[in-house]
C-alpha positions as CSV (number, residue, x, y, z in Angstrom):
1,X,-7.2,-18.1,-26.3
2,X,-5.3,-15.6,-24.1
3,X,-8.6,-14.5,-22.2
4,X,-9.1,-18.3,-21.2
5,X,-5.6,-18.4,-20.1
6,X,-5.9,-15.4,-18.0
7,X,-9.2,-16.6,-16.4
8,X,-7.2,-19.5,-15.8
9,X,-4.6,-17.5,-13.9
10,X,-6.9,-16.2,-12.3
11,X,-8.7,-18.7,-10.6
12,X,-5.3,-21.0,-9.6
13,X,-4.5,-17.6,-7.5
14,X,-8.0,-17.5,-6.1
15,X,-7.6,-20.6,-5.1
16,X,-4.2,-20.6,-3.7
17,X,-5.4,-17.1,-1.8
18,X,-8.4,-18.1,-0.3
19,X,-9.4,-17.7,3.3
20,X,-12.7,-16.8,4.6
21,X,-12.1,-13.4,5.3
22,X,-10.5,-13.2,1.8
23,X,-13.7,-15.1,0.0
24,X,-15.7,-12.8,1.4
25,X,-15.1,-10.2,-1.3
26,X,-15.2,-12.4,-4.2
27,X,-18.7,-13.9,-3.4
28,X,-22.3,-12.0,-3.1
29,X,-24.5,-12.6,-0.6
30,X,-26.6,-15.0,-3.1
31,X,-23.4,-17.1,-3.6
32,X,-22.2,-15.6,-6.8
33,X,-19.2,-15.5,-8.1
34,X,-18.0,-12.0,-8.3
35,X,-15.0,-9.8,-7.5
36,X,-15.8,-7.1,-4.7
37,X,-13.1,-4.6,-4.7
38,X,-11.7,-2.3,-1.9
39,X,-12.8,0.7,-1.3
40,X,-11.1,4.7,-2.0
41,X,-10.3,6.6,0.6
42,X,-9.9,10.6,0.2
43,X,-12.0,12.7,-1.6
44,X,-13.8,11.9,-5.0
45,X,-15.3,13.8,-7.7
46,X,-17.5,13.1,-11.3
47,X,-14.4,13.7,-14.3
48,X,-17.8,14.4,-16.7
49,X,-16.9,11.6,-18.6
50,X,-18.7,8.0,-18.6
51,X,-18.2,4.3,-19.9
52,X,-20.4,1.7,-20.5
53,X,-20.9,-1.9,-18.4
54,X,-23.1,-3.8,-18.9
55,X,-24.9,-2.1,-21.1
56,X,-25.6,1.0,-18.7
57,X,-23.8,4.2,-18.7
58,X,-21.6,4.5,-15.9
59,X,-20.3,8.5,-14.6
60,X,-16.4,8.1,-14.2
61,X,-14.8,8.8,-11.3
62,X,-12.0,10.6,-10.0
63,X,-10.2,9.1,-6.9
64,X,-7.9,10.7,-4.5
65,X,-4.3,10.0,-6.2
66,X,-1.0,10.2,-3.9
67,X,1.4,12.7,-5.3
68,X,4.4,12.3,-6.3
69,X,7.4,12.4,-4.2
70,X,11.1,12.1,-4.0
71,X,13.1,10.6,-1.1
72,X,16.2,9.2,-0.6
73,X,16.2,5.4,1.0
74,X,19.0,3.8,3.3
75,X,21.5,2.8,0.3
76,X,21.3,6.7,-0.9
77,X,19.3,6.4,-3.5
78,X,16.4,8.9,-4.9
79,X,13.5,7.5,-5.2
80,X,9.8,8.2,-6.4
81,X,6.4,6.9,-6.8
82,X,7.1,7.1,-10.5
83,X,10.7,5.2,-9.7
84,X,8.8,2.5,-8.0
85,X,6.5,2.0,-11.0
86,X,2.9,0.2,-11.5
87,X,3.3,-2.0,-8.3
88,X,0.7,-2.3,-4.8
89,X,2.5,0.0,-1.8
90,X,2.2,-0.5,1.4
91,X,4.2,1.9,3.5
92,X,4.1,3.1,7.3
93,X,6.0,6.2,9.1
94,X,8.0,5.9,12.1
95,X,11.3,6.9,13.3
96,X,14.5,5.1,14.3
97,X,14.2,6.3,18.5
98,X,10.1,5.9,18.7
99,X,9.9,3.2,21.2
100,X,7.4,0.3,21.4
101,X,4.8,2.3,18.8
102,X,7.3,2.0,15.7
103,X,8.5,-1.2,16.7
104,X,4.8,-2.7,16.7
105,X,4.3,-1.4,13.3
106,X,7.6,-2.1,12.1
107,X,7.3,-5.9,13.2
108,X,4.6,-5.9,11.2
109,X,5.5,-4.6,8.3
110,X,8.4,-6.8,8.8
111,X,6.6,-9.8,8.8
112,X,4.6,-8.5,5.5
113,X,8.3,-8.0,3.5
114,X,8.6,-11.9,4.7
115,X,6.1,-13.5,3.4
116,X,5.7,-11.4,0.2
117,X,8.9,-10.4,-1.2
118,X,9.2,-12.8,-3.7
119,X,5.8,-11.3,-5.1
120,X,6.9,-9.1,-8.1
121,X,3.5,-6.5,-7.9
122,X,4.6,-5.7,-4.0
123,X,6.8,-3.0,-2.6
124,X,7.1,-2.0,1.1
125,X,8.0,1.6,2.5
126,X,9.0,3.0,5.5
127,X,9.5,7.2,5.9
128,X,10.8,9.0,9.0
129,X,9.5,11.5,10.3
130,X,12.3,12.4,12.2
131,X,14.9,13.1,9.1
132,X,17.3,15.0,11.0
133,X,18.7,12.5,12.5
134,X,17.5,9.2,10.4
135,X,19.9,10.3,7.7
136,X,21.0,7.4,4.9
137,X,23.6,5.7,7.6
138,X,21.3,5.8,9.9
139,X,18.6,4.1,7.8
140,X,21.1,2.0,6.7
141,X,22.1,0.3,10.2
142,X,18.7,0.4,11.5
143,X,17.2,-1.7,8.0
144,X,19.7,-4.1,8.7
145,X,18.6,-5.1,11.5
146,X,15.8,-6.8,9.9
147,X,17.9,-8.3,7.3
148,X,15.0,-8.0,4.6
149,X,15.6,-7.2,0.7
150,X,17.0,-3.4,0.5
151,X,14.9,-3.2,-2.7
152,X,11.6,-4.7,-1.4
153,X,11.5,-2.7,1.8
154,X,12.4,0.8,1.5
155,X,13.7,3.1,4.6
156,X,13.1,6.5,3.7
157,X,14.4,10.4,4.7
158,X,14.2,13.6,3.1
159,X,13.2,16.9,3.7
160,X,10.4,17.2,6.1
161,X,8.7,19.6,3.7
162,X,8.2,17.1,2.2
163,X,7.9,14.2,4.4
164,X,4.7,16.0,6.5
165,X,3.0,17.3,3.3
166,X,3.0,13.9,1.8
167,X,1.6,12.5,4.9
168,X,-1.3,14.9,5.9
169,X,-2.0,16.0,2.0
170,X,-1.2,12.7,-0.2
171,X,-1.9,10.2,2.3
172,X,-4.6,11.8,5.0
173,X,-2.7,10.9,8.0
174,X,-0.9,12.6,11.1
175,X,3.2,13.2,11.0
176,X,4.6,16.0,12.8
177,X,7.0,17.3,15.0
178,X,5.7,18.7,18.5
179,X,8.4,20.3,20.6
180,X,11.3,17.9,21.3
181,X,8.4,14.9,20.1
182,X,6.9,13.5,17.0
183,X,3.1,13.1,16.2
184,X,2.5,10.1,14.2
185,X,0.1,7.5,12.8
186,X,0.7,4.1,13.9
187,X,-1.4,2.7,10.7
188,X,-0.1,0.7,7.5
189,X,-1.5,2.3,4.9
190,X,-2.3,0.5,1.4
191,X,-2.0,2.2,-2.2
192,X,-2.9,0.3,-5.6
193,X,-0.9,0.8,-8.4
194,X,-2.4,3.7,-9.5
195,X,-1.2,5.4,-6.3
196,X,-5.1,5.6,-4.9
197,X,-5.5,5.0,-1.4
198,X,-7.2,1.8,-1.0
199,X,-7.0,0.4,3.1
200,X,-6.0,2.1,6.5
201,X,-4.6,-1.0,9.1
202,X,-4.0,-0.2,13.0
203,X,-1.8,-2.5,14.1
204,X,-2.3,-2.7,17.3
205,X,-5.9,-4.2,16.3
206,X,-5.5,-8.2,15.6
207,X,-8.7,-8.1,13.1
208,X,-7.0,-4.9,11.6
209,X,-4.1,-7.0,10.9
210,X,-5.6,-9.9,9.6
211,X,-7.8,-7.7,7.2
212,X,-4.7,-6.0,5.6
213,X,-3.5,-10.0,5.1
214,X,-6.5,-10.2,3.2
215,X,-7.3,-7.3,1.4
216,X,-3.3,-7.2,0.2
217,X,-4.5,-10.7,-1.6
218,X,-7.9,-8.6,-2.6
219,X,-5.8,-6.1,-4.6
220,X,-3.1,-8.8,-6.1
221,X,-6.0,-10.2,-7.5
222,X,-7.9,-6.7,-8.8
223,X,-3.9,-6.0,-10.3
224,X,-3.8,-9.1,-12.2
225,X,-7.4,-8.4,-13.4
226,X,-6.5,-5.2,-15.1
227,X,-3.5,-6.8,-16.8
228,X,-5.5,-9.6,-18.5
229,X,-8.7,-8.1,-19.4
230,X,-10.0,-4.5,-20.1
231,X,-11.8,-3.1,-17.3
232,X,-15.1,-2.9,-19.5
């Protein structure tokens, strides 16, 4: 009975979210209704263990995982992946004096937060690469311009010794200071609830913007499937 209710919930979700791009992930070429998850980014290796799926032995894979961190949000509260919990995390890098490039990515984030703020599975974060100037009061003032829930869209600051390695080694993007200038990626990054990287999206690309919206829906479906039934 519980499994039947879970299937009904998933079916309703798919019907609500379904758009042509989204359906691509749910249908095979032969039209069979099967779920196609998003890819995993970063280094992968075999764990040495395996599991059975439909009677077949499948080697277990260890995927790149973003390490935990401790930063401070616009309210002065400490934030970590552990404190965020098992949520889908959409994030980007920016700094408040950045200009048009950061305005574009933050505008895209603002649009996502506006549409998904009420979804308990979602969390959004923007991390400054200029923490010397972007302290808590500066981020509080900056975030007020978007008028979004502070607990849903986190603007994070901290030490460069945390932020730059997190970008380069954890999220696999550029974020560094070059003299008086900053070099940073304009991509939005999608993490699943296990802190695996599941997508990169160039905000200057219309197709990437559409793909981001579709793939967030795909990831929501995956997270609900994990909650409703065993993986195998």
